[in-house]
Backbone as JSON, one array per atom type, in Angstrom:
{
  "sequence": "MGNPQNNTDIKSKIKTFETSLNREIQEKSRKTVLGIIIFLTLFILSSIIGRFNISNLIEFPNIFNYIKKTLPVLRLQFLGYDLGVWYSSRNLYLREMFDTILIAYAATLLGTFFAFLLCFPASKNLMKNWWLYIIARRLLDFSRGVPELIYAMLFVVSFGIGPLPGVIAIAVHSVGSLGKLFSEVNENIDNEAIEGIRSTGGNWFQIIRYAVVPQVLPNYFSYALLRLEINIRASTIIGFVGAGGIGQQLILAVRQFRYQDVSAICLIIIACVMIMDFFCEKIRHNIIGRENLR",
  "N": [[65.79, -49.14, 108.32], [66.08, -52.09, 106.37], [67.84, -55.13, 107.04], [70.62, -55.67, 105.05], [71.67, -58.2, 104.56], [69.54, -59.92, 105.13], [67.74, -59.09, 103.15], [69.12, -59.93, 100.91], [69.09, -62.7, 101.29], [66.34, -63.2, 101.08], [65.83, -62.45, 98.42], [67.42, -64.35, 97.19], [66.09, -66.72, 97.88], [63.64, -66.28, 96.61], [64.47, -66.23, 93.96], [65.43, -68.84, 93.73], [63.04, -70.23, 94.1], [61.56, -69.35, 91.88], [63.13, -70.37, 89.83], [62.88, -73.11, 90.31], [60.11, -73.35, 89.94], [59.85, -72.65, 87.24], [61.27, -74.73, 86.12], [59.64, -76.92, 86.76], [57.35, -76.19, 85.33], [58.31, -76.3, 82.71], [58.94, -79.03, 82.59], [56.41, -80.14, 82.91], [55.22, -79.15, 80.59], [56.71, -80.48, 78.63], [55.93, -83.12, 79.15], [53.23, -82.89, 78.55], [53.29, -82.29, 75.81], [54.54, -84.62, 74.89], [52.56, -86.48, 75.62], [50.47, -85.67, 73.92], [51.61, -86.22, 71.43], [51.89, -89.01, 71.59], [49.18, -89.71, 71.82], [48.12, -88.79, 69.34], [49.62, -90.35, 67.59], [48.79, -92.98, 68.25], [46.09, -92.67, 67.61], [46.18, -92.23, 64.84], [47.33, -94.65, 63.98], [45.36, -96.49, 64.88], [43.24, -95.62, 63.31], [44.14, -96.25, 60.78], [44.42, -99.07, 60.93], [41.81, -99.76, 61.65], [40.53, -98.89, 59.41], [39.23, -96.43, 59.28], [37.51, -93.71, 57.99], [36.3, -90.64, 56.48], [34.4, -91.17, 54.53], [33.15, -93.48, 55.42], [31.64, -92.47, 57.52], [29.88, -90.9, 56.12], [28.41, -92.8, 54.78], [27.19, -93.98, 56.89], [24.49, -93.26, 57.65], [22.99, -95.15, 56.24], [22.38, -97.21, 57.89], [20.06, -96.54, 59.12], [18.14, -97.24, 57.35], [17.86, -99.98, 57.73], [16.96, -99.96, 60.37], [14.53, -98.7, 59.98], [13.14, -100.69, 58.65], [12.69, -102.47, 60.69], [10.77, -101.32, 62.26], [7.37, -101.42, 63.15], [4.18, -100.94, 61.48], [2.06, -98.79, 62.93], [-1.17, -98.04, 63.53], [-3.41, -95.58, 64.6], [-6.17, -95.98, 64.93], [-6.3, -98.71, 64.93], [-4.6, -99.54, 66.94], [-4.35, -101.35, 69.12], [-4.65, -103.83, 67.83], [-2.48, -103.76, 66.01], [-0.29, -103.63, 67.76], [-0.62, -106.1, 68.99], [-0.09, -107.82, 66.86], [2.56, -107.14, 66.4], [3.81, -107.98, 68.76], [3.21, -110.69, 68.79], [4.49, -112.99, 69.56], [5.0, -112.61, 72.22], [4.81, -114.02, 74.67], [6.71, -116.06, 74.41], [9.03, -114.5, 74.11], [9.12, -113.06, 76.54], [9.41, -115.15, 78.32], [11.91, -116.13, 77.55], [13.42, -113.87, 78.1], [13.18, -113.77, 80.85], [14.59, -116.1, 81.47], [17.09, -115.21, 80.63], [17.64, -113.22, 82.53], [17.83, -114.82, 84.83], [20.05, -116.37, 84.16], [22.04, -114.38, 84.15], [21.87, -113.59, 86.83], [22.56, -115.93, 88.3], [25.16, -116.29, 87.31], [26.37, -113.94, 88.2], [26.25, -114.27, 90.99], [27.94, -116.53, 91.34], [30.31, -115.52, 90.21], [30.83, -113.31, 91.9], [31.24, -114.59, 94.34], [33.62, -116.18, 93.97], [35.34, -114.15, 93.17], [35.44, -112.69, 95.5], [36.86, -114.46, 97.12], [39.35, -114.51, 95.84], [40.22, -111.89, 95.75], [41.54, -110.92, 98.02], [44.11, -112.28, 98.4], [45.07, -111.2, 96.05], [45.6, -108.6, 96.53], [48.02, -106.2, 97.0], [48.74, -104.93, 99.37], [47.81, -106.62, 101.28], [48.63, -109.22, 100.9], [51.57, -110.66, 101.6], [53.11, -112.71, 100.7], [54.83, -113.15, 97.88], [54.61, -114.93, 95.69], [52.04, -116.09, 95.94], [50.55, -113.81, 95.6], [51.17, -113.1, 92.92], [50.19, -115.36, 91.58], [47.42, -115.21, 92.18], [46.77, -112.75, 90.96], [47.32, -113.33, 88.28], [45.48, -115.33, 87.77], [43.11, -113.86, 87.88], [43.58, -112.15, 85.73], [43.61, -114.01, 83.64], [40.97, -115.02, 83.68], [39.39, -112.84, 82.98], [40.5, -112.08, 80.65], [39.59, -113.21, 78.31], [36.83, -112.76, 76.19], [33.31, -113.0, 77.13], [31.77, -114.2, 75.13], [33.51, -115.87, 73.73], [34.23, -117.69, 75.71], [31.67, -118.77, 76.06], [31.26, -120.08, 73.61], [33.2, -122.09, 73.8], [32.29, -123.51, 76.06], [29.77, -124.3, 75.21], [30.41, -126.21, 73.33], [31.48, -128.07, 75.08], [29.47, -128.63, 77.04], [27.09, -128.6, 75.69], [24.19, -127.17, 74.01], [22.36, -124.65, 75.72], [21.35, -123.1, 78.89], [23.37, -123.55, 80.85], [26.14, -123.45, 79.82], [26.19, -120.7, 79.33], [25.88, -119.56, 81.88], [28.25, -120.44, 83.15], [30.2, -119.29, 81.48], [29.78, -116.48, 81.73], [30.13, -116.26, 84.46], [32.83, -116.97, 84.84], [34.15, -114.86, 83.52], [33.21, -112.77, 85.07], [34.44, -113.24, 87.51], [37.12, -112.46, 87.05], [36.8, -109.72, 86.39], [35.37, -108.58, 88.6], [37.09, -109.41, 90.65], [39.41, -107.92, 90.17], [38.44, -105.29, 90.56], [37.6, -105.49, 93.25], [40.05, -106.02, 94.52], [41.42, -103.64, 94.04], [39.89, -101.9, 95.54], [40.52, -102.92, 98.05], [43.19, -102.19, 98.25], [43.06, -99.52, 98.71], [42.24, -99.0, 101.26], [42.03, -97.88, 104.72], [44.92, -98.28, 106.49], [45.34, -98.26, 109.19], [43.53, -99.71, 110.74], [44.27, -102.29, 110.04], [46.88, -102.42, 111.08], [46.23, -102.17, 113.75], [44.83, -104.58, 114.35], [46.86, -106.36, 113.74], [48.8, -105.68, 115.63], [47.73, -106.64, 117.95], [48.14, -109.29, 117.77], [46.66, -110.62, 115.88], [45.84, -112.94, 113.26], [46.23, -113.49, 109.65], [43.71, -114.06, 108.53], [41.99, -113.03, 110.48], [42.62, -110.35, 110.28], [41.6, -109.81, 107.74], [38.89, -110.35, 108.21], [38.09, -108.57, 110.32], [39.3, -106.08, 109.92], [39.45, -105.43, 107.2], [37.17, -106.3, 105.61], [34.85, -104.96, 106.83], [35.32, -102.34, 105.98], [35.25, -102.39, 103.19], [33.0, -103.69, 102.25], [30.5, -102.34, 101.47], [31.31, -101.18, 99.01], [31.9, -103.49, 97.59], [29.32, -104.6, 97.28], [28.2, -102.62, 95.67], [29.74, -102.77, 93.31], [29.14, -105.39, 92.6], [26.4, -105.25, 92.02], [26.51, -103.52, 89.85], [27.86, -105.2, 88.12], [25.92, -107.14, 87.76], [24.04, -105.79, 86.16], [25.63, -105.47, 83.87], [26.04, -108.13, 83.21], [23.48, -108.96, 82.5], [23.15, -107.76, 80.02], [25.29, -109.01, 78.74], [24.45, -111.65, 78.8], [22.49, -111.7, 76.89], [23.95, -111.57, 74.58], [25.54, -113.89, 74.51], [23.69, -115.75, 73.86], [23.72, -115.86, 71.15], [25.41, -117.87, 70.37], [24.16, -120.11, 71.18], [23.94, -120.34, 73.94], [21.74, -120.11, 75.59], [18.89, -118.09, 76.71], [17.41, -114.91, 75.65], [18.9, -114.08, 73.56], [19.22, -116.11, 71.68], [16.75, -116.13, 70.37], [16.85, -113.61, 69.26], [19.06, -113.64, 67.45], [18.11, -115.57, 65.74], [15.86, -114.31, 64.66], [17.15, -112.25, 63.28], [18.64, -113.67, 61.36], [16.6, -114.84, 59.89], [15.41, -112.71, 58.74], [13.26, -111.45, 60.0], [12.19, -108.68, 60.56], [10.54, -107.01, 62.19], [10.29, -108.54, 64.48], [12.85, -108.37, 65.42], [13.04, -105.69, 66.34], [11.05, -105.81, 68.31], [12.12, -107.62, 70.18], [14.47, -106.26, 70.89], [13.43, -103.99, 72.16], [12.28, -105.16, 74.4], [14.57, -106.08, 75.71], [15.87, -103.62, 76.23], [13.97, -102.4, 77.91], [14.05, -104.18, 80.05], [16.7, -103.84, 80.97], [16.56, -101.18, 81.82], [14.7, -101.38, 83.92], [16.07, -103.1, 85.67], [18.24, -101.47, 86.24], [16.99, -99.48, 87.71], [16.07, -100.89, 90.02], [18.5, -101.9, 91.0], [19.78, -99.54, 91.63], [18.17, -98.63, 93.75], [18.63, -100.66, 95.62], [21.38, -100.38, 96.01], [21.54, -97.81, 97.15], [20.24, -98.26, 99.57], [22.04, -99.97, 100.76], [24.55, -98.61, 101.0], [23.75, -96.46, 102.42], [21.75, -93.64, 102.82], [22.67, -91.3, 103.88], [25.24, -90.99, 102.96], [24.88, -90.07, 100.44], [24.17, -87.49, 100.44]],
  "CA": [[66.21, -49.82, 107.1], [66.19, -53.52, 106.56], [69.17, -55.72, 107.03], [70.99, -56.05, 103.67], [71.88, -59.65, 104.48], [68.21, -60.54, 105.05], [67.2, -58.82, 101.82], [69.83, -60.79, 99.96], [68.59, -64.07, 101.48], [64.98, -63.28, 100.54], [65.94, -62.43, 96.96], [67.98, -65.64, 96.76], [65.03, -67.73, 97.99], [62.66, -66.02, 95.54], [65.08, -66.66, 92.7], [65.45, -70.3, 93.74], [61.66, -70.67, 93.9], [61.19, -69.09, 90.49], [63.87, -71.33, 89.0], [62.24, -74.42, 90.49], [58.79, -73.29, 89.32], [60.02, -72.68, 85.78], [61.7, -76.08, 85.75], [58.45, -77.78, 86.82], [56.47, -75.83, 84.22], [58.91, -76.85, 81.49], [58.8, -80.48, 82.64], [55.0, -80.44, 82.65], [54.97, -78.87, 79.18], [57.3, -81.58, 77.86], [55.07, -84.29, 79.32], [51.99, -82.64, 77.82], [53.58, -82.45, 74.38], [54.77, -86.05, 74.66], [51.26, -87.15, 75.68], [49.73, -85.34, 72.69], [52.23, -86.96, 70.33], [51.52, -90.42, 71.73], [47.75, -89.81, 71.51], [47.92, -88.64, 67.89], [50.21, -91.52, 66.93], [47.89, -94.11, 68.44], [44.85, -92.39, 66.87], [46.44, -92.45, 63.42], [47.51, -96.09, 63.77], [44.07, -97.16, 65.02], [42.42, -95.25, 62.16], [44.62, -97.02, 59.62], [44.09, -100.48, 61.12], [40.36, -99.88, 61.64], [40.02, -98.36, 58.14], [38.3, -95.35, 59.6], [37.63, -92.54, 57.14], [35.1, -89.81, 56.42], [33.4, -91.79, 53.66], [32.37, -94.41, 56.23], [30.67, -91.69, 58.27], [28.86, -90.45, 55.18], [27.56, -93.95, 54.48], [26.6, -94.48, 58.12], [23.02, -93.17, 57.7], [22.32, -96.31, 55.65], [21.91, -98.1, 58.94], [18.7, -96.17, 59.45], [17.24, -97.99, 56.47], [17.59, -101.25, 58.4], [16.12, -99.66, 61.54], [13.19, -98.4, 59.48], [12.49, -101.96, 58.32], [12.31, -103.18, 61.91], [9.66, -100.65, 62.93], [6.06, -101.85, 62.63], [3.2, -99.93, 61.12], [1.1, -98.65, 64.02], [-2.27, -97.14, 63.18], [-4.08, -95.15, 65.83], [-7.49, -96.59, 65.05], [-6.12, -100.16, 65.13], [-3.36, -99.63, 67.71], [-4.32, -102.6, 69.88], [-4.43, -104.95, 66.91], [-1.11, -103.67, 65.48], [0.63, -104.02, 68.84], [-0.77, -107.54, 69.17], [0.64, -108.47, 65.77], [3.99, -106.88, 66.61], [4.25, -108.82, 69.87], [2.45, -111.94, 68.74], [5.29, -114.01, 70.25], [5.43, -111.99, 73.47], [4.97, -115.01, 75.74], [8.01, -116.7, 74.2], [10.1, -113.53, 74.35], [9.18, -112.77, 77.96], [9.97, -116.33, 78.99], [13.34, -116.16, 77.25], [14.03, -112.75, 78.83], [13.27, -114.2, 82.25], [15.73, -117.02, 81.52], [18.29, -114.39, 80.51], [17.88, -112.59, 83.84], [18.28, -115.86, 85.75], [21.43, -116.7, 83.78], [22.89, -113.3, 84.64], [21.85, -113.6, 88.29], [23.37, -117.07, 88.76], [26.55, -116.03, 86.97], [26.87, -112.88, 89.08], [26.47, -114.86, 92.31], [29.15, -117.35, 91.28], [31.46, -114.66, 89.97], [31.09, -112.52, 93.09], [31.77, -115.47, 95.39], [35.03, -116.52, 93.72], [36.1, -112.9, 93.17], [35.64, -112.37, 96.92], [37.92, -115.32, 97.65], [40.64, -114.24, 95.2], [40.64, -110.48, 95.78], [42.42, -110.63, 99.15], [45.5, -112.59, 98.03], [45.45, -110.4, 94.89], [45.84, -107.22, 96.97], [49.43, -106.11, 97.35], [48.9, -104.5, 100.76], [47.32, -107.66, 102.19], [49.35, -110.48, 100.67], [53.02, -110.46, 101.63], [53.73, -113.79, 99.93], [54.88, -112.63, 96.5], [54.16, -115.94, 94.74], [50.59, -116.19, 96.02], [50.02, -112.58, 95.0], [51.31, -113.21, 91.46], [49.25, -116.4, 91.09], [46.06, -114.69, 92.27], [46.59, -111.71, 89.94], [47.3, -113.93, 86.93], [44.19, -116.01, 87.63], [42.12, -112.84, 87.56], [43.86, -111.71, 84.35], [43.22, -115.08, 82.72], [39.53, -115.2, 83.62], [38.74, -111.72, 82.29], [41.24, -111.79, 79.42], [38.85, -113.76, 77.17], [35.44, -112.29, 76.22], [32.3, -113.99, 77.5], [31.29, -114.91, 73.95], [34.47, -116.95, 73.42], [34.01, -118.71, 76.74], [30.4, -119.43, 75.79], [31.47, -121.0, 72.49], [33.94, -123.25, 74.3], [31.47, -124.3, 76.98], [28.69, -124.92, 74.45], [30.99, -127.43, 72.77], [31.72, -129.03, 76.16], [28.26, -128.99, 77.79], [25.92, -128.62, 74.83], [23.38, -125.95, 73.94], [21.49, -124.44, 76.88], [21.75, -122.02, 79.8], [24.54, -123.86, 81.68], [27.36, -122.84, 79.3], [26.11, -119.26, 79.5], [26.15, -119.23, 83.29], [29.67, -120.65, 83.44], [31.0, -118.32, 80.72], [29.68, -115.16, 82.33], [30.69, -116.33, 85.81], [34.29, -116.96, 84.74], [34.57, -113.5, 83.19], [32.88, -111.9, 86.22], [35.47, -113.45, 88.54], [38.27, -111.61, 86.74], [36.45, -108.3, 86.44], [35.08, -108.19, 89.98], [38.28, -109.61, 91.47], [40.3, -106.76, 89.99], [37.83, -104.14, 91.24], [37.64, -105.72, 94.7], [41.44, -105.89, 94.99], [41.78, -102.22, 94.03], [39.25, -101.33, 96.72], [41.31, -103.35, 99.21], [44.47, -101.48, 98.3], [42.82, -98.12, 99.07], [41.63, -98.91, 102.59], [42.81, -97.29, 105.8], [45.78, -99.33, 107.03], [45.43, -98.19, 110.65], [42.79, -100.84, 111.31], [45.1, -103.49, 109.84], [47.97, -102.38, 112.06], [45.66, -102.4, 115.07], [44.59, -106.02, 114.51], [48.16, -107.06, 113.72], [49.52, -105.4, 116.88], [47.15, -107.46, 119.02], [48.45, -110.69, 117.5], [45.69, -111.22, 114.95], [46.41, -113.57, 112.07], [45.83, -112.91, 108.36], [42.27, -114.21, 108.36], [41.35, -112.09, 111.39], [42.81, -109.02, 109.68], [40.63, -109.69, 106.65], [37.53, -110.37, 108.75], [37.73, -107.47, 111.2], [39.9, -104.81, 109.52], [39.29, -105.13, 105.78], [35.8, -106.49, 105.11], [33.91, -103.89, 107.22], [35.58, -101.11, 105.23], [35.08, -102.52, 101.74], [31.79, -104.44, 101.88], [29.55, -101.55, 100.66], [31.83, -101.06, 97.65], [31.72, -104.8, 96.96], [27.93, -104.71, 96.86], [27.96, -101.69, 94.57], [30.34, -103.33, 92.1], [28.42, -106.61, 92.23], [25.16, -104.84, 91.37], [26.88, -103.03, 88.52], [28.18, -106.37, 87.29], [24.66, -107.79, 87.41], [23.52, -105.08, 84.99], [26.48, -105.8, 82.72], [25.83, -109.54, 82.85], [22.2, -109.09, 81.8], [23.43, -107.45, 78.61], [26.17, -110.04, 78.2], [23.71, -112.91, 78.63], [21.76, -111.64, 75.62], [24.91, -111.78, 73.48], [26.01, -115.28, 74.45], [22.65, -116.54, 73.22], [24.02, -115.98, 69.72], [26.13, -119.12, 70.11], [23.4, -121.21, 71.73], [24.13, -120.47, 75.38], [20.5, -119.81, 76.29], [18.43, -116.72, 76.83], [16.69, -114.27, 74.55], [19.82, -113.87, 72.44], [18.95, -117.12, 70.66], [15.61, -115.67, 69.58], [17.26, -112.41, 68.52], [19.89, -114.01, 66.29], [17.24, -116.31, 64.83], [15.06, -113.31, 63.95], [18.04, -111.54, 62.35], [18.99, -114.56, 60.25], [15.41, -115.12, 59.09], [14.93, -111.42, 58.23], [12.0, -111.07, 60.64], [12.63, -107.37, 61.01], [9.73, -106.49, 63.29], [10.63, -109.32, 65.67], [14.12, -107.83, 65.93], [12.75, -104.5, 67.14], [10.27, -106.22, 69.48], [13.04, -108.22, 71.15], [15.38, -105.22, 71.37], [12.71, -103.15, 73.11], [12.15, -105.93, 75.64], [15.88, -106.06, 76.35], [16.1, -102.26, 76.74], [13.08, -102.2, 79.06], [14.56, -105.0, 81.16], [17.9, -103.19, 81.5], [16.13, -99.98, 82.55], [14.06, -101.8, 85.17], [17.12, -103.61, 86.54], [19.03, -100.33, 86.69], [16.21, -98.81, 88.76], [16.08, -101.69, 91.24], [19.87, -101.96, 91.51], [20.05, -98.24, 92.26], [17.48, -98.61, 95.04], [19.34, -101.57, 96.54], [22.69, -99.79, 96.33], [21.34, -96.7, 98.07], [19.91, -98.81, 100.88], [23.22, -100.62, 101.33], [25.6, -97.67, 101.36], [23.19, -95.47, 103.32], [21.38, -92.4, 102.14], [23.42, -90.16, 104.39], [26.44, -90.81, 102.16], [24.54, -89.51, 99.14], [23.84, -86.08, 100.63]],
  "C": [[66.39, -51.3, 107.39], [67.63, -53.98, 106.51], [69.51, -56.16, 105.61], [71.17, -57.55, 103.51], [70.55, -60.39, 104.35], [67.58, -60.33, 103.69], [67.83, -59.71, 100.77], [69.33, -62.23, 100.05], [67.2, -64.23, 100.88], [65.01, -63.32, 99.02], [66.47, -63.76, 96.44], [66.93, -66.74, 96.81], [63.99, -67.55, 96.9], [63.2, -66.5, 94.2], [65.12, -68.18, 92.6], [64.05, -70.87, 93.48], [61.23, -70.5, 92.45], [61.88, -70.08, 89.55], [63.24, -72.72, 89.08], [60.88, -74.47, 89.82], [58.9, -73.36, 87.81], [60.43, -74.07, 85.3], [60.51, -77.04, 85.75], [57.49, -77.49, 85.67], [56.99, -76.4, 82.91], [58.76, -78.37, 81.44], [57.35, -80.89, 82.35], [54.65, -80.2, 81.19], [55.52, -79.98, 78.3], [56.43, -82.83, 77.95], [53.76, -84.12, 78.55], [52.19, -82.83, 76.32], [53.8, -83.92, 74.04], [53.47, -86.82, 74.68], [50.44, -86.9, 74.43], [50.28, -86.12, 71.52], [51.85, -88.43, 70.38], [50.04, -90.62, 71.36], [47.51, -89.75, 70.01], [48.48, -89.84, 67.13], [49.29, -92.73, 67.04], [46.58, -93.91, 67.67], [45.04, -92.67, 65.39], [46.58, -93.94, 63.13], [46.18, -96.84, 63.87], [43.15, -96.84, 63.85], [42.82, -96.04, 60.92], [44.2, -98.48, 59.73], [42.58, -100.69, 61.05], [39.71, -99.38, 60.36], [38.95, -97.31, 58.35], [38.55, -94.17, 58.67], [36.27, -91.83, 57.06], [34.01, -90.46, 55.58], [32.54, -92.8, 54.43], [31.3, -93.68, 57.05], [29.55, -91.2, 57.36], [27.89, -91.58, 54.86], [26.82, -94.48, 55.7], [25.08, -94.36, 58.17], [22.29, -94.34, 57.05], [21.79, -97.27, 56.7], [20.47, -97.78, 59.33], [17.68, -96.84, 58.54], [16.88, -99.34, 57.09], [16.67, -101.03, 59.61], [14.69, -99.4, 61.11], [12.42, -99.68, 59.15], [11.99, -102.68, 59.57], [11.1, -102.56, 62.6], [8.33, -101.07, 62.32], [5.2, -100.66, 62.21], [2.13, -99.91, 62.21], [0.06, -97.6, 63.63], [-3.09, -96.84, 64.43], [-5.42, -95.84, 66.02], [-7.42, -98.1, 65.27], [-4.87, -100.43, 65.98], [-3.26, -100.94, 68.47], [-4.03, -103.8, 69.0], [-2.99, -104.96, 66.39], [-0.08, -104.07, 66.53], [0.57, -105.52, 69.09], [-0.03, -108.32, 68.1], [2.13, -108.34, 65.98], [4.55, -107.8, 67.69], [3.42, -110.1, 69.94], [3.17, -113.08, 69.47], [5.77, -113.51, 71.6], [5.64, -112.99, 74.6], [6.32, -115.72, 75.63], [9.14, -115.75, 74.56], [10.24, -113.21, 75.83], [9.76, -113.95, 78.74], [11.48, -116.4, 78.77], [14.07, -115.02, 77.98], [14.17, -113.09, 80.3], [14.43, -115.18, 82.43], [17.06, -116.25, 81.45], [18.65, -113.74, 81.84], [18.4, -113.62, 84.84], [19.71, -116.3, 85.44], [22.39, -115.66, 84.33], [22.98, -113.31, 86.16], [22.72, -114.73, 88.84], [24.85, -116.83, 88.49], [27.15, -114.96, 87.87], [27.13, -113.41, 90.49], [27.77, -115.68, 92.34], [30.39, -116.48, 91.12], [31.83, -113.84, 91.19], [31.72, -113.36, 94.19], [33.26, -115.76, 95.18], [35.9, -115.27, 93.63], [36.4, -112.47, 94.6], [36.78, -113.2, 97.5], [39.3, -114.93, 97.1], [41.13, -112.81, 95.41], [41.61, -110.18, 96.92], [43.86, -111.06, 98.88], [45.98, -111.79, 96.82], [45.68, -108.94, 95.24], [47.25, -107.12, 97.53], [49.64, -105.73, 98.81], [48.47, -105.57, 101.76], [48.1, -108.96, 102.07], [50.85, -110.21, 100.59], [53.77, -111.56, 100.89], [53.68, -113.42, 98.45], [54.32, -113.63, 95.5], [52.63, -116.09, 94.75], [49.93, -114.96, 95.39], [50.05, -112.66, 93.47], [50.31, -114.22, 90.9], [47.82, -115.89, 91.1], [45.81, -113.64, 91.19], [46.49, -112.31, 88.54], [46.01, -114.72, 86.71], [43.09, -115.02, 87.25], [42.32, -112.33, 86.13], [43.36, -112.74, 83.34], [41.7, -115.15, 82.57], [38.83, -114.05, 82.9], [39.42, -111.39, 80.95], [40.53, -112.28, 78.17], [37.41, -113.28, 77.26], [34.45, -113.41, 76.56], [31.84, -114.83, 76.32], [32.2, -116.07, 73.59], [34.33, -118.07, 74.45], [32.73, -119.49, 76.45], [30.53, -120.43, 74.65], [32.18, -122.26, 72.95], [33.07, -124.14, 75.18], [30.26, -124.92, 76.29], [29.17, -126.22, 73.82], [31.13, -128.5, 73.86], [30.43, -129.54, 76.79], [27.01, -129.07, 76.92], [25.15, -127.31, 74.9], [22.47, -125.86, 75.15], [22.03, -123.37, 77.8], [23.05, -122.29, 80.56], [25.83, -123.28, 81.12], [27.36, -121.32, 79.46], [26.42, -118.83, 80.92], [27.64, -119.35, 83.59], [30.52, -119.6, 82.74], [30.97, -116.95, 81.37], [30.28, -115.15, 83.73], [32.21, -116.25, 85.78], [34.79, -115.55, 84.45], [34.3, -112.55, 84.35], [33.9, -112.05, 87.33], [36.65, -112.52, 88.3], [37.96, -110.14, 86.88], [36.19, -107.83, 87.87], [36.3, -108.35, 90.88], [39.25, -108.45, 91.36], [39.75, -105.54, 90.71], [37.91, -104.29, 92.75], [39.06, -105.5, 95.24], [41.89, -104.44, 95.01], [41.12, -101.49, 95.19], [40.05, -101.69, 97.97], [42.58, -102.53, 99.36], [44.31, -100.01, 98.67], [42.22, -97.95, 100.46], [42.58, -98.22, 103.57], [43.61, -98.4, 106.5], [45.89, -99.28, 108.56], [44.69, -99.34, 111.31], [43.58, -102.13, 111.18], [46.22, -103.54, 110.88], [47.45, -102.63, 113.46], [45.41, -103.87, 115.33], [45.91, -106.77, 114.58], [48.91, -106.86, 115.03], [48.98, -106.21, 118.06], [47.38, -108.95, 118.8], [47.49, -111.38, 116.57], [46.37, -111.82, 113.74], [45.82, -112.94, 110.8], [44.32, -112.96, 108.16], [41.5, -113.25, 109.28], [41.48, -110.66, 110.89], [41.78, -108.79, 108.58], [39.22, -109.53, 107.21], [37.17, -109.07, 109.48], [38.27, -106.1, 110.76], [39.58, -104.42, 108.09], [37.83, -105.17, 105.36], [34.85, -105.39, 105.57], [34.1, -102.6, 106.43], [35.13, -101.2, 103.77], [33.75, -103.13, 101.32], [30.79, -103.59, 101.09], [30.01, -101.38, 99.21], [31.71, -102.38, 96.89], [30.29, -104.95, 96.43], [27.65, -103.82, 95.65], [28.52, -102.23, 93.27], [29.6, -104.59, 91.65], [27.1, -106.28, 91.54], [25.42, -104.28, 89.98], [27.18, -104.18, 87.58], [26.93, -107.12, 86.89], [24.04, -107.12, 86.19], [24.31, -105.43, 83.74], [26.21, -107.23, 82.25], [24.48, -109.77, 82.17], [22.39, -108.79, 80.32], [24.31, -108.52, 77.98], [25.42, -111.34, 77.94], [22.82, -112.88, 77.39], [22.67, -111.94, 74.44], [25.31, -113.24, 73.38], [24.95, -116.21, 73.88], [22.87, -116.71, 71.74], [24.71, -117.29, 69.38], [25.43, -120.3, 70.78], [23.53, -121.4, 73.21], [22.91, -120.0, 76.17], [20.13, -118.35, 76.28], [17.8, -116.17, 75.57], [17.59, -114.01, 73.35], [19.62, -114.89, 71.32], [17.79, -116.7, 69.77], [15.99, -114.46, 68.74], [18.08, -112.77, 67.29], [19.08, -114.8, 65.28], [16.38, -115.35, 64.02], [15.89, -112.55, 62.93], [18.34, -112.41, 61.13], [17.8, -114.84, 59.34], [14.75, -113.84, 58.56], [13.53, -111.09, 58.76], [12.25, -109.74, 61.35], [11.85, -106.88, 62.22], [9.97, -107.27, 64.59], [11.93, -108.83, 66.28], [13.86, -106.62, 66.82], [11.96, -104.85, 68.4], [11.18, -106.78, 70.57], [13.97, -107.15, 71.74], [14.69, -104.32, 72.38], [12.51, -103.87, 74.44], [13.46, -105.91, 76.42], [16.15, -104.69, 76.98], [15.23, -102.0, 77.97], [13.57, -102.97, 80.28], [15.78, -104.35, 81.8], [17.53, -101.95, 82.3], [15.51, -100.34, 83.89], [15.11, -102.3, 86.16], [17.99, -102.48, 87.06], [18.31, -99.61, 87.82], [16.28, -99.58, 90.07], [17.48, -101.78, 91.84], [20.25, -100.64, 92.19], [19.4, -98.16, 93.64], [18.21, -99.48, 96.06], [20.67, -100.97, 96.96], [22.56, -98.65, 97.32], [21.0, -97.2, 99.48], [21.12, -99.43, 101.56], [24.23, -99.6, 101.82], [25.08, -96.58, 102.29], [22.91, -94.17, 102.62], [22.16, -91.19, 102.66], [24.71, -89.92, 103.61], [26.16, -90.16, 100.82], [24.23, -88.01, 99.24], [25.06, -85.22, 100.47]]
}
C-alpha cells in the first residue's frame, strides 16, 4: 500500500496545478474577449469614418467600366498593327520607365547607407547612451513618418521639377523604413559574440564591426532589395507631382483621358516590377546561400 502522506501530497499538487491551469485559461479567455471587443470597436469606428457600407461594394463594379475603356481593340488578323498603335509612344514610356528605375536605385542606395549608419545607435542592445538612442530613433520616426509623395511635393518646390526631388524624397523615407528594420535585426542577434569582443577590451566600433555586422549583413541585403522593389513602385507615384519618372506620363494620360495610354503604361510598370522581383530574388538567394533555403 502506498504511503497516505505521499498520496495526499500528490493530490495537493494536482489540485494546485489544476487551479493554476484554470486561472491561466480564464485569463487567456478574458484577453481574447477583450481583444475581440477592441477589434470590433476599431472596425466600427473605421467603417463610420471611412463611410464604408454595402452600397459602396454594390457600386464597385462600375470601376470595370473605366478599365474596359483603357483596353485596346486587338484584332487577330491585324494584331501587329493594333499593338503598334497601342504602344505608339513605347520609346518614350520605356525611357521614362528606365528613369524611374534609376530614381529608385539611387534612392535605395542613399537610404540604405544612412539607415546603416543610424541603425546601430537606434538599437537598444547596442547603444547604452539613452539620449543618443532616443535621438536616433526619433530621426528614423521623422524620416518615415511622412509619405514619399508629401516629401516629393516639398522637394519639387525647393529644387524644381525633375528626378532629383524624387530621389531625395524616396531616400529620406527609405532611411526611416530601413533603419527601423535594421535596428530590429540588431536587437535579435546573439549577444555572446558581443560579450566576447567586450571581454577582450574591444570598443563600441569594434563590437559593431566584428560581432554585429557579420551576423546581420545578409538580412540587411534582403531588406534593401525588398526596399528597392518598393521604391520602384513609389517612384511611379511621385511622378504625379513632377518628381520625374513614368508617373508624370501616367498622370498626364489620366488627365487627358487617353485611356489606352493608361493601360499601356500600367502594363509596363507591372512588367518592370515582375522583372525586378525575379532579379532581386536571385540576388537574395545568392547572398544568403542556397543551403539556408533547403
